[in-house]
N, C-alpha and C positions, 0 to 999 in steps of 0.2 A: 568480447565484453568490455564495457567501459566503466570506470570507477566514478561514481557520483555521490552526491550528498543531498539529503532532503533538507530543505532550507530552514525550517523552524528552529533548528539548533543554533542558528546564528541570528536570531531575531533581534538581538541587541545591536546589530551592525546594519548599516544601510546596504542596499543591494551591491553597489560597486565595491565597497570595502569587503563585503562577504565573499564576493567572487574572487577578489584579489587574494584573500586569505586562503581560499580553497585551491586556487591555481598554484600558489606557492607551496601548499602542502602536498600537491601531487594529484589532486582530483581533476577530472576532465569535464564533468557535467554537474549541473544542479537540477534537482527536482524542485520546481518552483511552486511553493505553497501560495495560493492566491485567493483563497476563500474557504468557507466552512471551518472545520476544527483547526486546520493548519494556520489560519489567520491570514492577515494581509500585511505583514511587516515589510515585505519586499515588493509586493505587487498586489493589485486588487482586480480580480477578473471583471468586476462591474465597470471599472474604468477602462481596462484593456479592450473589452468588447465594444465599447462605444467610441474610443479615442485612438485615432491613428497615431497621434503624437505620443500617447502613452506606450503604444507598442514600439514605436521607433526608439524611445528612451530606453526601454528594457533591452531591445536588440542591441543597441549601441553599448550598453554596459557589458553584455556578454561578449561582444566582439572585442571590445577594448581589453578584456581580461582573458581572451583566448579560451573561452568556455562555451559550452552549448547547453541548451535546455533538454533534459531527458524526458520530462513530462510536466504537465500542469496538474496540481493536486488541489482538489476542492472537496475533500472528505466531508460528507454530511449525511443526514438521514433524509433521503429523498422521498420516503414513504411514511414519514412521521405522521401519527394520527392527528396532530394539530396542523391544520391546513396551512397556516402561515409559515410554520417551520419547514414543512415539506416544499412549499412553493419557493421559498428562498433558496433551499438547497438545490431544487430542480433548475431554477433560473441560473444559478452559478454553474451547474453541471453543463447545461446547454450552451451557455456563454463560452465555457472552456472548450467544449467540443468545436464550436464555430470559430474559435480564436487560435487554437493550437498551431495550425499550420502557418499562421502569420508570424508565429514565434519560432518557427523552424522545427517543430516536433509534431508527432502524430499519436501521442499517448495522453490520456487523461485518467488520473487515479482518484478513486472514491470508494465509498462503501456501497453494499447492496441496499442498505437500509433495513429497518425493522418496523413492521406494521404493528398496530394495536389490535383492537377488536372493533366491532361495529359502533361502539359507544365510547371507546377509550380516549383519554387525553395523554396516555403514556404508551410507549412501545411495549409489546409483550414478546419476549424471546422464549420460545418453546424448546425445551431440551429433553422432554420425556413424553411418551405416548399415552400415559395413563395418570389420572382419570381421563375418561374419554373426551372430556371438554377440551383437553389439550390437543388431541389428534384432530378433532373437528375444527378447532380454531386454526391449527397449522395448515390444514387443507384449504380453508378459506383464505388465509394470508397468501398462500402460494397462488391459488387459482384465480382469486378475485383482485389481488393487489400486486404482488411481486411480479409475476410473469407478464400480465398486461402492461405494467409500467415499463419493464425493461425491453419488451418487444418494441415499444414506441421509441425508446431511446436508441435501441440498436439500429433502427431505420435512419434516425438522424445521424448517428455516428457513421454509418455506412455511406450515406450521401456525402459526408465531409471527408471521407477517407481516413477516419480516426478510429483508434482502438480504445475502448473503455476498459480500464484495469480495475477490477473489484478486489479490494483488500479483504482477504478472508479473515474475519475478526469476530470473536465471540461477542454476543450482544446484538449482532446483526444476523440476518437470515442466511446469508452465505458466510459460513464460518469454517469450512473445511473443504476437502477435495470433493466429496460426494455432492454437497449442496452447490458447489461451484459448477461442476459439470452438469448437474440437473438444470440449473438456470441457463447455462450456455446452450444446452441442447434445445431448450424451449424458446430462448430469445434470439439466438443467432450468433454467428461467428465474429461479430463486432464486439462481443462481450467476452472477456477473458479474465485471467487471474493476475492480481498483484500478489505474488507469493512472499509473505513475510514470515520467516521461520519462527519468530518469537511468539506468535499467537498460536502456533501449532505444536511447538515443543511441549508446552505444559499440558496439552491435551493428550500427550502420549504418542504423537505422530513421529515416524521416522521421516525426516525431511527429504532425504535422497529418494526414498520410495515414493513420497508424495510428488516430487518433481517428475519422476518417470510416469506416474499415473496421469498427471496433468498434460505432459508432453507439450504440444504446440499451443495449448490453451494458456500457457504462461506468457503474458504480455509484458510483465514488469517484475522487478525483484527488489525487495527491501532487505538490506543487510542489518539485522538486529538479532541479538541473542537473548536467551532466557536461561536463568539458573534456577533449577528446581531443587528446593531444600528437602532432601529425602527424610530428614528427621521429622519435619513438620507434616509432610504429605503422608508419612506412615501413620500419623495420628488423625489428621484432618482431611486427607484427600487433596485434590487439586483445585476444587472450587473455593475461591477465597475472595471475600469482599473487603478485607482490611486495606488500609491505605498503602499505596506503593512505597511510601516512606517508611513503613514499619518492616524494615528488611529482616530483622531477627525473627519475627513471628509469622511472616507470610509463608505460604506454601511455595511461592515462586516469585521472582522479580526479574524485570528486564535488565539486561546487561549489555555492555559494549561487546562487539564481536570478538570472540576469542576468550571471553570471561564467563561463558555460560556452558550449556550442554550441547550446543550445536557442533557437529562434525563438519567443519567448514570446507576442508579439502574434499570430503565426500560429496558435499552439497554442490560445490563449484563443478566438480567432475560430472555429477548427474546433470547439471544444467547444460554442460557442454555436450553430453551424450544425447540430449533431446534437441540439440541444435539451437539452444538459446544463445544469442549474441548481443543481447541488449544491455541495459543499465544494471549495474550493481550499486544500488542507491542506499547509502548508509543512513539509517535513521537512529539517532542517538537519544536513548531514553534510559539512563542509568542512574539509579538512586545512590550509587557510591562514588560517582566521578563527576567533577565539574564538566560542563558541556565541551569546552575546547580540548581539555585533556583527553576525555574519552573519544572524541572525534578524531584527534590526531593519532591516537593508538589504533583506532579502527582502520584509518587510511593506511598506516604503515603495515598493519597485519594483512590487509586484503591485497595491497599492491604486490605482495610476495606470492599470493596464491591464485589470484584470478587468472583466467586463461584469455589472453588478449586476442588470439586468433584460433578459431575452432578448427581442429584438424581431423574431425570425425569422418570426413569424406575421403581421406587419403592416408593409407598406412604406408608412409614414405619409405620405411625400412625394408619392405618386401622386395 
């Protein structure tokens, strides 16, 4: 496993300075946000796709700072019911798939997307089967929108030798293990998971168990924690639409690794047990800590517990 950082946390720094900061802090990789929700502070996939010079500039910055790119991230809603939004996200996704190997990586991270209905201008995330309208809409979303879309993307990714890593995130149609494996089985093995524990912890998921259930479908990993406020959830449950800044009253908030409910030694061990040797990419979104402070704490914490060389193939002491 290699320790990396998802780039938006350092959006106030240019790419070279951000890489120098991470290298000095002990990180080995950067997950490069270059479109969609992560923004384009350090790179723009629309430029990288079209410009050899832009690619050379990025590659040189990584080489200079002795860092590598773990993945390109273009999180967006590729099946948004507003055609222009979906097209922009799709273009960025395809550009990233076709550009990744030129930047020395073979991973692209995004969301599954969330469809609307046949007339909607807004996504509709279905979370219960009744009234029956919900079940009918959910089946339409999967059969007519989600699966056909991702079958097509899977073919493109397979042709490019790239793996697409879908972040399981509430609000999108792939939001947990079951929905992830359902889509992967339908679309093909070029589609896999970006496992971010923070989005599963508040849903009540045991992350080590989720890792074992996903197995080799895990293509990427975000290191982010969540703290569930038991006092508030005992009254209001886990569904919460209040601002992430309202720490005292929310049912849960994102935290820096080690400050939430994640059992990180168990999580890292479970990853090793299923043969995961990829990036451990820190995503810092903590309402209680400034970006650099939280990031440095996460790097220090994870450096002590990640498993650099997977030893599951040889019980050397026998």
